[in-house]
N, C-alpha and C positions, 0 to 999 in steps of 0.2 A: 806781508803777513801781517806785522805789528801795525799797519795804517789802516786796516779794515775795519778793527774794532772801534775806534773812535769814529770812522766815519759810520759805523751803522747805528752807534750809540748818536752820534747827532741826527742821522735820520728820526731813530724814535723820540728822539726828541721833538725836531719840527713836525712829529707826527701827535704826539702827546698835546703842544702846543693848539693845531689844528683842530682835535678833537673837544677841548677845553674852550676854546672860543665858535666851535660852531652852536647851534640853537642846543638846547635843554633835550636829550632824547627820551626822557621821563615824560616830555610834552608834548612828544611826536604819536600820533597816533596811527593804529593799525591801518592797512588799507582795506576799502571793502570790496574791491573789484577781485575776490577770492574767493574758493568754495570755502565754508569753516561750519565744522562738525557744532552743533548745538544741544544736542541729546542724545544718546545712548539710542538705537532704535528700540529695544525692548521695554525705554521709560514710555512709548509713546504708543500704548495698546488699541489695539481696535475698539474703536464707538467710543473713544476716551480725549482729551485734551492732556495737553504738557507745556507748564509757561515756559518761555527760554528767554533768554537775553542779547545783545551782541551790542557792545560799546554805548549802553544808556536807551538803544531800545529795545520794546518789550513786544516778544515774538511769540504768539497764539499758534502751537503747534497741535493737529488734530488728525485722526487717522480714522478713516470715513469706514461704513461696515465691510465696503470692498478691499480694504487694507491699503488703500493711497494714504501717501500722508502730505498734507498740505501745511502752508505755513502763511498767516497772516497776523497783521500789526496787532497787537493786543490792546485794543479796545474795540468797544461796539458805537459806530458811526453817531448812535442816537444820546447818550447820553454817558458816552466814556469808560462805562463798565468792561473789564478785562474779559475779553473774549472766551481767555483761556478758562473761566469760571464757567464756561456755555454745557449745552448738550449738543451731542452729536447724533444727528438725524439721516439717517443715510448715508448721504453723501454731502450734507450740510451741516453747517456748522449755526446753531440759537441760541442767542442771547438769552442769558440766566434771569434777564431783568423784565424786558417787555418783548421776549421772545421773537427778535428780530431773527432773521436767519440770511445765513451767507454760503456762498459759491465758493469753491477753492480758489476762486478766481478775485477774491475780494467782493463782489456785486452783489449786493441786497436782492435775496430770490424773494422774499417776502415778507409783508408785514399784516400780521394778523390783522390789524385793526384800520388800517390804512383808507381814508375815503376814498370813494370811487368818482371818476368825474374830473381827470384836471390835476390831480394832487399827482405829482412826481416822486418817488424815492430818490435821497440822498444817494450818492454816488457810490459808494460804500469806503470800506477800507484798503489800504496795501496790501498786496500779495506778493511774498516773496518766492523767487525761482528756490524749489528744493529738489533734493534727492536724497538716496540711499545707497549709503556703500560700506563695506567694512564692518557693518554692526553699526555704523553711524548715521546720525540724520543730518545732511548738509543743506545749509542756506547760503545764497548770494547774497546778501546785504546791499549790495554797489547797484550798478548801472543794469539791470533786467535786460537791456538790450545787446549787453557784449556776455553773458552767461554763458549762453553756448558755444560762446570758443575759449571758453576757458576751464581747461581738462581739470579734472577731479585728479587726487596726486595716485598713484600706479604702483599698487603691492603687490606683485604677484606672490610672493611668499605668504600672503593670507588665504589664496587660495589653494594654495600646495598641501597635497596629501602627506608632506614630507615635515611639516612644521604644525605649531598647535599654537594660539594667538591667545594673550594674556591682555585684556583690556582694562583699560584706565578711565577715569574721570574725576578730578578731586578741583575742587576752588581754591584759591593760592592768594593772597591777600599782598598782591603787587601788581606792576607795570610789567606786560609782557615781554619787555626787550632784557629785564633782569633773570628769565627763566632760560631764554637765549643766551645769554652769557654763561650761566651757569653748566648749561650743559658742555657749550663749545671749549670751557677752558677748563683741562682735567687738572689744572695744578690744586684744585681744591680738596684732592683726595684725601688730607689730612683730615677733612671734617668728618670722613665715612672708618675712620683709622679702627675703632672699634665695632663695626661689621666686616671688612674686606680685610684687616689687617694694615699694615705698613706697605703703602706702593708705590713705588717709583715713575711717575708717567715722563716719560722722553717725547718730545713734538719731535716726528719726524721729518715732515714736513706740512706746510699748507699752501693755499693759494686762494684768489680771491677772484670773482669778478662784479656786474654791475648788482647782481640781486643773488648774491650765494658768496659764502667761505666754507672752505672745507679744511680740515686740520687731520693728519693722525698722528696717533702717540702709542710709542711702545710700553706696554705695562710690564712693570718689575716686582713680584710679592718680597718683600725684604725682611720684614717681619712679621708678629704677630697673627694670631687663629683667623681664617676666615670663617666666615659663618655655614650651614649647612648649603645655603642656599645659593650662597655665591661658589660655593664647590661645584652644585651639582649644573647651575645656570651654564657653567663654562666646560661641562663634558666631554661637546664633540668638541672641546678645544683645548685640552688639556695640553698636549707641547706647548712647549714654551719657542718663543716670545707670544703672547697676546698684544695685537695688534687691534687699535680701536680707529673706525674711522668716523669723524663727527660733520655733519654737514646741516647748514643752514641754506634752506633753498627758499627764499622769501616766497610766502609766510611760515611754513613749514620747519619742521629740524628732525634731522634722522640719525640714528648713532648706530653702528653695527660690530662686532668682535669676531675676530677669525685670530685662528691657530696661522703665524706668519700668512702666507700667500693663499692658506686654504679657505674651505667656502668659510660664510659668516655660521657661528655657534647661534648665533639670534641676533636678530633685527630690530632697533625700534623706530616707531613714526611718531612724531608726537605733534599738536596742534596748539596753540596757546590764545585762549579766543575772550579778549575783555570784557566785560560783563557792565558793567557799570560807565557813566558818562563822561568821568574823566580819568577812566581807563587806569586805574590804581587795583584792579581788581580782575585776574584771569580765571578763568576755566580750561584745565590742562586734558584733552584728552589722549590718549598715550595708547599704540597698538603694539605689543612685544611679542613677536614673532620667533618661536624658539624652533631651533632643528630637532625632529627627532633623535635620539639617538640610534644610531646603526645597530642591525642585530636585534635589538629591542625597545622597539619603539613605544612600549605599552610603559616603559619604567617612568617616561617623562610624565605621565599620569599621577603615578606614584610620588613623583618628586615635586609636585604642582604644588600643593599648600606651603612647603619649604623655599620655595621659588617665591612665592608669594606673600611670604612674612620677609623675605628678603630686601625684595624692591619693595616693599611697603615702609621697610624700615629707611632704606636711603633717600625714598622720597620724601618722608620726615624728616631729614636732616636737611636734605636740601630747601624745603618748604622753609624751616625754619631760618635759615641763613636768607635767602631772597626775600625774605617779609621783613627779616631786622634791616635789610637793605632799603628795604621799602620807608619803614618808621624814619632813618634816619634823613631820609629825604624829605620827608614831609617836614622834618623837625627843622631842617635846614632851608629847604623852601626852594631848594636846587642841587643839583648834582654837583657835589662836591667830589666825586671819585678819583683817585690818581690812577688813572691806568699805566702800565707800562707792557703788556704784554699784547704783542703786534697782532694775533688772532684775534684779540677783543676787541681791539681799535679796528681792525676790519670789519667787524661784524658790528658794533658800532655805527659803521659809515653806512653800512649796507642797509642797516633799519631805519637809519634816517632818511637815506635817501630813496625809500621808497614807501616811506609812509606819508601821511597827510597832518592836519592839523587837527587835534581833539578837539571834535566838536564839527568834525566834517567827516568822520570815519564813517558813521551810518546814515544812509540818506531818509529822511526825515518826509515823512507820509503828509501829504496833505489836507489838509482840514475838510470834511465833507459835506460842509453846511452847504452848499450850493446843491440843488437839482442838478440832475445831468439833463444835459440838452436834450 
C-alpha cells in the first residue's frame, strides 16, 4: 500500500506537465456544431427583433406575426446596418434603413425601389438553423448541413409536473472554460462559506471519456449557518449525506443533488455561450429544475424568492472568482495555472480536444455583393 501513493503522485505530475505543455486552453474556441441558446424565448416577442451574439457573430432574431422565430446574420446586405434594428412585417424582416425585406431563410424578398429589367438583387444574408425548447431560443452556428443530426439536450424534469424550473441568463466576463472548471471543482466551497456555512466536499469517484467528465461528491455541513434559500432548496433531500453529481458533457454541463441514492432534489442544466470574438466573455444560460416537496407541492412557490436569492448570491460569488481568473490571464498573457486536481485536469483535456481554434468557432457569412445567378 505504501507504494501506491508515490505512483499516483507521479501520474498526476506527469499529467500536470502534459497539461502545461498543451495548447493554452483559454485560446481554444468552443465548437460551433452544437445547439446553443442565445436568448430567452420571452425576450423575443411576437413581431419584434432581438440582437444576439455567438463568438463574435452578430445574430438578429425575429419572431414573425405567426409566432415563428428566425435567426439571420445581423447585417443588411445593402449597407450593413444591423437587421436587429429592423421592422417585422408579417413573416418578413425589413431593414430600418432602405426597407429591404428578408425572408426567414435569409433571402431578399423585396427591394422597394429595385429598377425593373434585368437587375437582380443580392443573394441575401446567412440564416441559422433555429429551435425553441425549454423556454430558450437555440441556434446552430456551425455547419447547417449537420444540424438535423445533432440533438438538443434532453431535460425530462423540465416537463415534469413534479418539478418547477428557475431560468438564469447572465453575462460573465471570462472564457467559458473557467465556468466549466468552477462548477466541476467542488473544492471551492470555501468561497461560499457566508451563504452555505462550512462545507466539507469529499470526492467519491470520477470518470472521463472523449467528450465528457463526471464527478460525484459527498457534502457534509461542518459549521456555520446556511441561508434560508440553501435549506429550502435541499428540503426534499434533508437526510444525509448529500451527494452531488456534476457532469460536463461537451458542450453543456449538469449538476444534481440527492440524498444518498434517492431521486434528485434538484437538477441544473447550463450552457456557457461565448459572445465576443476572443471568447473572453460568456453568457450563462441555466435551468434549475427543483422537485416539489411531497404532500405540499405549493410550498415550493412560497420558497421561490428565498431560493432565487440564495442562487443569485452563489452565482455572484462564482462570477467574482472566474472573472478574477480571466483578469489574471489577461495580465499574464497566458495560462499560468498550476492545477493539481485530477478532475480538472480531465475537463481541461476534454474542452481542449473538443474545441476549435478561436476565430474558427463561428462560421463567417459570405459577402453578398455578387448577385445571385
